[in-house]
C-alpha positions, 0 to 999 in steps of 0.5 A: 859563944854557940858551938857548931851546928849539931849533925843530923842522925843518919844512922843506918842510912846508906848513901850512894855518892857519885863524884863527877868532874870539876874542881868542886870535887874536893868538896866531896871528901868533906861531905863523906866525912860529914856523912860518916860522922852522922852515922850514914854508910857511904859508897862512892862511884867516881867518874873518869873526869872526877878522878882527875880532881880526887883519887879513889884512894882518898875516897876509899880512905874516907868511905871505908868501902870500895870505890867503883870506877869502871863499868867493865869490871869483870868482877863487879859486872859479873854481879850486875854492879851497875844494878846492884849499886842503886838497889842497895842504896837509900839515896843516891847523891851526885856531888858535884853534878857536872853539866855533862852528867846532868846532860846524860841523865836528862837524855838517857845516855849510858857510856860509863858506870855512873850514867849506866847506874843512874839510868838503872836506878830506882831510888831517889836522886839528889844533885848538887850542881857545880859548873861555870855560870854561863854553863848553868845559865845555858838553855840546854842546861836550864832545860836538862835541869827542868827534865830531871825535876819533872822526874822527881830529881831534886837539887841543892844549890848551886850558890852564887860566888867567885869561881876557880875560873875567875868569873863570879855568879851562880854555879858554885856547888853547895857547901858540904854542910848544906848538902848534908842538910838537904840529905837529912831533909830527904829522910825527915818525917814529912806531913804524909809520913804514915799515910797510905795514898792511892793515885790513878793515872794515864788512860785506859785502853779498852780492847776491840780486838787483839790490836785495836782499842778505845782510849784517850789523849791522857799522858799521865803527867799530872797523875804521876806528878801528884804521886811523886809529890805524895811520896816526897811528903813521906806517903806510902804511895800506890800509883795505879797507871794505864799505859803511859810514857811517864817513868814511875816516880822514885819511892812509889809502887807502880801497879800497871794496868790496861783496862778499866776493869783492871784499874778498879781491881788494882784500886780495890786491892790497894784498900785501905788507904787514907786518900784516893786521888783519881787522876786517870782518864778512864774510858767511859765505854768498852766493846761488850764483846772484844773479837778474839781475832783481828777484825778484817776490813773487806772490800764492799762490806759494811763497817762492823757494828761494835756494841758499847757498854759502860766501864765500872765507875772507879770514882763512885766506887771508891767514894761509896760510904763504908769502913773501907772508904778513904778519908779523902776522895779526890776526882778529876773532871776534864770538860770542854764547856761549863767547867765549874758547873759540871764539876760541881755536878760530878762532885755530887753524883760521885759522892767524892770530897774534891774535884780538880777541874780543867778545861779541854778546849780547842785552844788549850794544850792540857793533853801532853803538856807539862803545864795545867790550869785548874779549878778545885771544887769542894763542898765549900766553894771553888778555888782557881789555881793559876797556870803552873807546871804539873809538878807545881800543882801536884806539890800544891795538891799533896800539901792540901791533902796533907793539911786535910788529913792531918785534921782527919782520923786515920782509917781504922783498918790502917790503924789495925794493920800498923798494930799487927805489923 
């Protein structure tokens, strides 16, 4: 007979466990036991609803640590406890994740310790949903889960089966062993582990005067999704981004910039890297001499003349041959006509390795959309990727980058940095 599955080695891993309301909260006690047996340290946040099913005493006995319950604790909040809790963790796990807490996370509510801590968190989050099948299938929950996944939150479960309410269907919280495996998977070495990846995202803004600028419609969703996917595969990911409403993905180093000049400097400062993915929509032109004061509109006066000059070509600069050139340079091409032909021409003129091309036509919704349809252009041909979410495209591109780099030697400067570390 085969024995029980061996436990993963989570020695020195710090888990922050949030226990929300639901009958499945009792499973959180077994999860804590398995985590501790695997070598992880566990600190717990118990919501008011969660405390209706398990006690702080039982949770604390298993974690061998203080259990946090109150946002208004004078002792904890004197030390900004809702900030410190996430900062001192390697991974935040919510088990069970109730429909209520999922909705709070998706909408940014912060009315208790758990929701406030999660809103302030800068660490990866794994949720184990648990709720009635109708609640799980409700359009509001479906939308909330999609929102969280677009922000880099991952989930395990739920599973189908009988429920405490007597109904049967999807909504049972994953078993503790399954959650433990998902946690271990978050710490496993991914195919991009040890690699350093640079991603640019969002638009740039080129000043006309202190209050006006030249920019474009880029939302940054695709670039941020690529950065998040690279980080999930284990890469040290540097995200250089222009102004965008997209939150920084977990595990990514964000370098905010405004202008093309600032983006180029930030990219050069990030070198050496194994791969550079230039997904940003960089303004091609900027005013040669931005006004230092707001340009006033005067009745009867002619419109001011604005002399434009080209911005630096970041993609071409990073693609230049030399010891600091990344092993893989990926550019993006947004075209209104002749998509493949223009993408092939850009691939040749910039000297990069791949071009990710997509179309901006009158009937397209690429700007601000959560979906995209792309054509990957390389020196060996073209490949059409069907319409998919930008997260799916990011994941597929990151997987392709990992496969390409696995056959490429590591940048010698990166090897030197590793040896000297």
